[in-house]
C-alpha positions in Angstrom: -60.5 14.0 14.2 -59.7 13.7 18.0 -56.6 12.1 17.5 -55.4 14.5 14.9 -55.7 17.1 17.2 -53.7 14.9 20.0 -51.1 14.4 17.3 -50.8 18.0 16.7 -51.1 19.4 20.1 -48.0 16.5 20.6 -46.0 18.1 17.7 -46.6 21.6 19.5 -45.4 20.3 23.3 -42.2 18.9 21.0 -41.6 22.1 19.4 -42.3 24.1 22.4 -39.8 21.7 24.2 -36.9 22.1 21.7 -37.3 25.6 21.3 -37.0 26.3 25.3 -33.9 23.9 25.2 -32.1 26.0 22.4 -33.1 29.5 23.9 -31.8 28.0 27.2 -28.7 27.3 25.5 -28.0 30.3 23.6 -28.8 32.6 26.6 -26.7 30.8 28.9 -23.6 31.0 26.5 -24.1 34.3 25.9 -23.7 35.3 29.6 -20.9 33.5 30.0 -18.1 35.6 29.6 -14.2 34.9 28.0 -11.9 34.5 30.2 -9.2 37.4 29.7 -5.2 36.8 29.1 -3.3 36.8 31.9 -1.0 39.5 32.2 1.8 38.8 35.3 4.7 41.0 35.8 6.8 40.4 39.0 8.7 43.3 40.5 12.4 42.5 42.4 13.5 45.1 44.9 17.3 44.5 44.2 17.9 47.0 47.2 20.3 46.1 50.2 17.5 43.8 51.6 19.6 41.0 49.6 21.7 41.0 52.4 20.1 42.4 55.3 18.3 39.2 56.2 20.7 36.5 56.6 18.0 33.5 57.4 18.1 30.4 56.4 17.1 30.5 53.1 18.6 33.6 51.9 16.5 36.4 50.0 17.8 35.4 47.0 16.7 31.8 47.5 13.8 32.8 48.7 12.8 34.9 45.7 13.8 32.8 43.3 11.6 30.2 44.3 8.7 32.5 44.4 9.2 33.8 40.9 9.2 29.3 40.1 5.9 29.3 41.6 4.6 32.3 39.7 6.1 30.4 36.2 4.3 27.1 37.3 0.9 28.8 37.7 1.9 31.1 34.0 2.5 27.5 32.9 -0.7 25.7 34.3 -2.7 28.8 32.5 -1.0 28.0 29.5 -0.6 24.7 28.6 -2.7 22.4 26.6 -5.6 23.2 23.9 -5.0 26.3 25.6 -2.0 27.3 24.3 -2.3 27.8 20.0 -4.5 31.0 21.1 -3.1 32.3 24.3 -2.4 36.0 25.0 -1.0 35.2 28.3 2.4 36.8 29.2 4.8 37.2 32.1 7.7 39.7 32.8 10.4 40.2 35.6 10.7 44.1 36.5 13.5 46.4 38.0 13.4 50.0 38.3 15.8 51.6 37.8 17.0 49.1 35.6 20.4 47.7 36.5 23.5 49.8 34.9 25.6 46.6 34.6 25.6 45.8 30.6 26.1 42.3 31.7 22.8 42.2 34.1 20.7 44.6 31.1 21.2 41.7 28.7 20.0 38.9 31.3 17.0 41.4 32.0 16.0 41.3 27.9 15.4 37.7 27.9 13.3 38.0 31.7 9.7 38.2 29.5 7.0 36.1 27.6 4.4 37.1 25.6 2.6 34.0 23.8 0.5 35.9 21.8 3.9 36.9 20.0 5.4 33.8 19.2 5.4 31.6 16.0 2.9 28.8 16.5 5.6 26.1 15.9 7.4 28.0 18.9 4.9 27.9 21.4 5.4 24.7 23.2 9.0 25.0 23.1 9.2 28.4 24.8 6.7 27.5 27.1 8.2 24.6 28.2 11.8 26.5 28.7 10.8 29.5 30.4 11.0 29.0 33.4 14.1 27.8 33.7 15.4 30.7 31.5 14.1 32.9 34.3 15.9 31.1 37.1 19.1 31.0 35.5 19.2 34.7 34.3 17.6 35.8 37.6 20.3 33.8 39.6 23.4 35.3 37.8 21.4 39.0 38.7 21.0 38.6 42.1 24.6 37.1 42.2 26.6 40.4 40.3 24.2 42.4 42.5 25.4 41.4 45.8 28.3 41.0 44.5 29.0 44.4 43.6 27.1 45.9 46.7 26.2 49.3 44.7 23.1 49.8 47.0 20.7 52.5 46.0 17.4 51.0 46.6 14.4 50.6 44.8 11.8 53.0 43.1 8.7 51.2 43.8 7.3 54.9 44.3 8.7 56.4 41.1 7.5 53.4 39.3 3.5 53.5 39.9 3.9 57.2 39.8 5.0 57.5 36.4 2.6 56.7 33.5 5.4 55.8 31.2 6.6 53.3 33.9 4.0 50.6 34.9 1.2 51.9 32.7 3.6 50.5 29.3 5.2 47.5 31.3 2.5 46.2 33.0 -1.2 47.0 32.1 -3.1 45.9 29.1 -6.7 46.4 28.7 -7.5 43.1 27.4 -6.0 41.4 29.8 -6.3 40.3 33.7 -3.4 42.5 34.9 -1.2 41.0 38.1 1.8 42.6 39.6 3.6 40.7 42.1 6.0 42.8 43.9 9.1 41.2 45.9 9.9 43.9 48.7 11.2 44.4 52.6 8.6 47.2 52.4 11.2 50.1 52.9 10.6 51.8 49.6 13.5 54.2 48.9 15.8 55.0 46.3 18.7 57.8 46.8 17.5 59.8 43.6 14.1 60.1 44.1 13.4 61.9 47.6 10.2 63.7 48.0 8.6 65.8 50.7 5.1 67.4 51.1 4.2 67.8 55.0 3.7 64.0 56.2 3.6 62.6 53.1 6.9 61.1 51.4 8.2 59.5 48.5 9.7 56.4 50.8 9.3 54.3 54.0 11.9 54.4 55.9 12.2 53.8 60.0 12.2 57.3 60.9 8.8 57.8 58.6 7.4 54.9 60.4 8.0 56.4 63.5 6.1 59.2 62.3 2.4 58.6 63.1 1.0 61.0 60.4 3.4 59.7 57.7 2.0 58.7 54.6 2.9 57.7 50.8 2.4 60.8 48.0 -0.2 59.5 45.6 0.4 61.4 42.4 -2.5 59.6 40.5 -5.8 57.7 41.6 -6.6 55.7 38.1 -5.1 52.4 38.8 -8.1 50.2 38.5 -7.1 47.9 36.1 -4.1 46.3 38.2 -4.1 43.7 41.0 -1.0 44.1 43.2 0.1 41.2 45.6 3.0 42.6 47.5 5.2 39.8 49.4 7.8 39.9 51.8 7.6 42.8 54.0 10.1 42.6 56.9 9.3 45.6 59.3 10.9 44.4 61.9 8.0 44.7 64.8 4.4 44.5 65.1 4.1 48.3 65.6 6.4 49.2 62.2 4.2 46.1 60.8 0.9 47.9 61.6 2.2 51.1 60.2 3.8 50.0 57.4 0.7 48.2 55.9 -1.6 51.0 56.6 0.5 53.4 54.6 1.1 50.8 51.7 -2.6 50.1 52.0 -3.6 53.6 51.8 -1.1 54.5 49.2 -2.5 51.8 47.2 -6.1 52.7 47.5 -5.6 56.5 47.0 -4.1 55.2 43.2 -7.4 53.6 42.5 -6.6 50.0 43.0 -8.9 47.9 44.0 -7.5 44.7 44.5 -4.5 44.3 46.9 -2.8 42.0 49.9 0.4 42.8 51.3 2.0 39.8 53.0 4.9 39.7 55.5 8.0 37.0 55.0 7.1 33.8 56.2 8.0 30.3 54.9 8.1 29.3 51.3 4.7 26.9 51.9 2.6 29.7 53.4 3.8 32.2 50.9 2.3 29.9 48.2 -0.5 29.5 50.0 -1.2 33.0 49.9 -0.3 33.5 46.0 -2.7 30.6 45.5 -5.8 32.1 47.2 -4.4 35.6 45.5 -4.4 34.6 42.2 -7.4 32.4 42.3 -10.1 35.0 43.4 
């Protein structure tokens, strides 16, 4: 009798232990959140910033190296066993879009969406997209610099218009990231607005006004992360004001994750990118 009691008790302990282990596994699985697909947009400012700062390397070289690095990040996040089910996407943006027909056709190839690629083509597309991005962008930069039609880059208009950033850069099912390469002097000849001390642009004269700000037309951009690279304000005082104006503007629009970095050697810029994307 006593032996049967001991055996029964032992069985109960074993069953309880197995049940606890199963519950633990189930619980940990339910708590684990599935990683969202990447949706990376790169906004390139094709203004006279491309020729103003004649440093070494030139701005074209730096921009292309930054885009190459972002392509590498995208590749690493997509390759291997993840590739078949990957919904990662990446695109390059200019706004306003270049009017040159040659640039327009080159721009059409500056996007990749793994969810829309046939299974048989996924690997080849992933392996080749970085070189295609690099080659097409190099041609676009060369054409832009050769033509010298500097009308500005309308970053303010792009973020203010729901038919622009919302359509091109935001997917509710993704981790939305936009990387902006600009000198920080936001301006476009056809979109100049002023409301008291608030403007639709940033120029040296607006930065000289201690009360100046950017007009915030919305406050619902809480589903996109913003990384601004390559700002070149010219001096420390102007940098502080530029960063303040940009930070206040993005915050007013609802952006919760933001970093603004001054132009630097490419190694430092890559470190900034790594830290931003990994957090």
